Structures are given as C-alpha cells and as structure tokens.
N, C-alpha and C positions, 0 to 999 in steps of 0.2 A: 738266123733265128736260134734261142738257145735252146735247150734239153727241154722243151715241152714235154716229153711225155715222162718227166719225172715230177712235174707239178703235184703240188699235195693232195690235189682231185684225182690223179689218175694213181697214185701210191696208196688212195685209201679206197680208192675200187678194187686193186689188186689185194689189198687184205680183206676188205669186205667178201671180196670172192674165195676166199678161203688160203689165199697166197700170202707172202712175205713183205708183203709194200713195197714193192720192187718196181722199177721205173717200167711204164709203158713201150715194150720194143718195136712195136709197129709205129708208133708214132715217134719213137725218138729216129729210126732208119728214115722215116719221111723227111723230119728235119735236116738230118746228116747229106741225103739227095738234094734237098731245096738249097743248102750252104756250098755245096761244091757246083751244083749246075750253075748258081747266083754268081759265084765266083769266076767260073769259065765264061760268061757270057758279059761281065763288066770286061773280062781281057778281051774277049770278042770286041765288043762295043769301042776301046779304046785303039784297037786296031785299025778300026775302021772310021770313025769320027776324029775329026781333026779338032785338036782342041779339048777333047772329053777327057776329064780328069774324075777320079773317085778314091774316095777313101773304103778300104774293107776291115771291119772288126770283127774279128772271132770272137762273140759273146758266147758262142758253143762253150768254149773251150773255157773262158771264165767262168761263167754258171756252174759248169761239170765240176770245176776246181772247188767252185765252193759247196757244191753238194758233198764231193767226196771229202773233203775236209773243213768240213762246220767249224771245226773248235779253234781253227786257223782266225774265224773273220767276226766271229759272235755268236750272239746266239742264234735259233732258228728264227725265231721273228724276224730278224731284220733281212734273212737270207730269205726267207718268201717274202717281206716287202722290196727288196733288190730285183727278184726275179718279177712281181708287180708290174715294178717302172721301167723293167727293160721290155714287157710285154705289149706296153701303154706305146713305146715309142714307134 
C-alpha cells in the first residue's frame, strides 16, 4: 500500500486541527505494518504452495519518495494524480 497517511485529505485535516499539515502517523504506521505482514505472508505461501509465484512492488517507497521530493517528479497535481491511480489498483 502507498503512504495513505500522507494523502492530501489527512494533511489538510492536520492543518484544520491547527497542525502543520503533517502526514497522519497512525495511518502511516498501519500501512507500514500491513506491507511488512503482506511480504512475510507471501514468502510463507511460496514455501507452502508448490508453483506459487508472486511479485511484490514497494509502492510505499516510491510514493514516499515523490512526496519527499516533488520537484524531481513534476507538479503537485501530477503527484496527487499518481497517488489516486495507485489507490485504485
């Protein structure tokens, strides 16, 4: 999963609550935990099921990099469009 806690809706909510527009730490922690557990489960299934193959792509790291360095990847609109596409996958 991508860093959902950094989606504009959560950053705006932080601003509205008097914060600085930070990512939602609780959601981010849950997403990171999900990603770790998913990876471990896939490894476990590969050991248990003959012929089981999978691909794992760390979308969290990619989208996090884009959020951290937006000027490297284009306008903010493009970044949020990418996030919207990823969430729909």
